[in-house]
N, C-alpha and C positions, 0 to 999 in steps of 0.2 A: 504493500500500500504506500509506503513512504518513498519508493523509488518512482517519482513522477517523471513523465516523458519530457523533461527539459534539463538543461545543463549537463547533458551526457558528457563524459562517463561518470560524473559525480553520483554518489548514492545519497539516500535520504533527502532528496531535493525538495520534497513536499514540506519539510520543516523550514524552508526559506519563505514560506507564505502561509496563509490560512489554509487549514485542511478542508474546511467547508463540508464537514461530514453531515451536518443537518441538511444542507441543500442537496448533497449527493444522495442521501437516503430517500428524500422525497422525490427526487428526479428519476431515480432508477426505475420505479414501476412505469412511469410515463414513457421512458425511453424503451423499455422492454415491449410495451404495447405498440408504440408508434414507430420505433426505430429512428426517431428524429431527435437529435440533441438540441436542435433549434426550438422545437416545440417544448421540450422539457425545460429549457432555459427561460423561454418566454412565459411559461406558466409560473415558474418561480418568480420571475420579475414582477409580473402583475400581482401574483399572490402576496408578495412582500408588502406592496402598497395597501392591498385590501386588509391584510392582517393588522397592519399598523392602524388603519382607520377604524376597523371594527373593535379592536382591543381598546383603543383610546376612548371610543364611545362608551364601552362597557365600564371602564375604569372611571370616567368622568361622571357617568350616571350613578355609580356607587357613591361617589363623593358629593354630588350635588342633587341627585334624584331628579335631574332634568335631562330629557332626551334631546332637547334643543341644544343645551350646552354640550352634550355628548357628541352631537352631530357636528357642531362647529369645531370642537376640539379635535375630533377625528380627522376632519378635512385638513385643518391647519397642521396637525402633526404629521399626517401621511404625505401631504403635498407641499411642505414648506420648501423654501429655496435650497436648503442644505440637502434635502432628500432628492429633489428633482434636478438640481444642477450639479452639486458636488459628489453625490453618492450614486447617481444613476448608472454609472459604469462599475459600481462595486456592490455586487449582490450581497456580500457578507455584511456590509454596513446598512444596507437596505433592510436587513432581517431584524432590525431592532424591535419589530412588533412582538417578538417572543418575550422581550423584557416586560412590555406593557401587559401581556397576558399574565405573566408571573405576578406582577404587582396587583392586578385585579384579583387574582386567586389568593394571594397572601392576605389581602384585606378581607376576603370572604372567610378565610381560615381564622383570622383574628376575631371576626365577629361571631361565627357559628361553629368553629372547629369542624368544618365539613371535611370528611375524608376525601371526597371527590375534589374539592378545592385544593387539598394538600397534594394530591396526585398531580393535578393540573399545574400547580406551582412548580413542583419538582421537575416535571417533564419540560415545562416551558423554560426554566432556568438551564436545564441540561441542553436543550436545543439551542438556546442563546449562546452558551459556552462553546458548543461545537460548531456554531455558525460563524463566529468571529472572535479572534483572539483579542481584538480591541475591547469588545464588551466583556470578555472574560477578565480582562485586567482592570477595567474602569468602573464596572457597574456593581461589584459586590458590596462596596462600602455604602453606596447610595441605597442599594436594596436592603441592607441591614438597618439603615436609618428609617427607611419607609416602613419596615416591619415593626420596629419599636414604636413609631408614630401611630401605626394602625392599632397596635395593642393599647396604646394610650387613648386613642380615639374611641375605642369600644370598651374602655374601662377594664382591660384585661392584663394590665401590667403585673399584677400580683398573682395571675393565674399560671401556676407552674406547668399545667398540662398544655397551655397554649405555647409556652416557651419550648416545651418538649417537641410539640408538633413542628414548630419552625426550625428547631435544630435538626429534626429528621429530614425536613425539606432541604436544608442546607447540605447535609451529608449526602443525600440521594443525588443532588445535582452537582456535587463536587468530586466525590470519590471516583466515579467512572472516568473522569478526565485526568486523574493523577498519572496514569501511564503515558498519556499523550503529552502532558506537560513535561514528563521525564525525557521524552524524545527531543523536545524543543530545547530544554536546558542542556542536554548532552551535546547537541549541535552547537549551541552557543559556546560551551566550554571548548569544544574541538576547534572552533574557528577563532577563539580568543576575543569574542565580542564583549564589550562592557561600556558602560556610560557612567559618568560622574553625575552627582546631583545637579551641578551647574548646567551640564549638557541637557539633562532632562528638562530643566526649567526653560532653557533657551529654545528647545525644540517643541515645547508644549503648545497646544493650540490656544491662541488668544483671540479675543473678539475682534481686535483690529485686523488680524490676519484673515479671519473668516470674512469680514466685510470686504477686504481688498480682493480676496479670492472670488467672492461673489460678483464684485464689479468686473473683474477680468473675464469671468465666465459670461456675464451679460454682454460685455463688449464683443467677446468672441462669437456669441450667438448672433449678435447684430451683423457681424462681418460674414458669418456663414450664411445668414438669411439673404444678405445682399448678393453673395456669390451664387446661391441657388436661384435667386430671382433672375440674375443675369444669365445663368445657364438656361433657365426655362425660357427666357425671352429669345435667346439664340436658337434654341430648339424650335420654338414656335415660328420664328422668322424663316428658318431653313425649311420647315415643313410647308409653310405657306408658299415659299419660293418654288419648292418642288411641285406642289399642286398646281401653281400657276403655269410652270413649264409644261406639266402634263396636259393641262387644258389647251395650251397653245399648240402642242404637238397633235392633239386630237383634232383641233380646228384645221390644221394644215392637211392632215390626212383626209378630213371630210371635204375640204375644198379641192384636193387633188382628185378624190373619187368623183366629185361633182363635175369637174372639168373633163375627166375621161368619159363619163357617161354622156356629156353634152357633145363631145367630139364624135 
């Protein structure tokens, strides 16, 4: 599995990138049925937006009891500029909807101790961890804060059973990925990669950088649109010119036939 078809003859090359096991697991049945990798990818791409929108709607409804608020939040979260411009070519970051599913399920567990909610939370967090190494690294602390806040919101902070349920959820979504993390850490050690705290701070995403990147993407989109419009205009002009030439040729043939018949 780890010997991906790139950077030959190197081995374990999949550790150079996201393994995308969640996307692969969901795409395999589609590929087996259709035989088309394009269809499998496109369904994943569209499904990522739908998952984000629906999950955000559910989470917002749980927090506000308003379907209108859920609808607005779902649309904004799923189709914000970061998703549609910066992440549209990165299926792993588009898969953030799994995190929202987990948050909604965690809030359900905090309120009702639902076993189904516990299972959904664990599966969604595991799917998130296997979908993107970015979210595996950056979301656990925020998830823990949200879980504590949910317990506080539902007056369950002193409920040891609720804490036990959340601990089970955390373990179920973390333990299966330990062997995978081991492969990544082993490759990092083998290549001698490391970063200082200062480098991590310098390379961290900042709002100013996001704003600048969005501006660049918008400008690039305008340039691409202008290019496509120019290409379309040229194609239309060539097509009209060819049609006009064809009509003139047909007229000449018709006049020639008429002269022959008159003679």
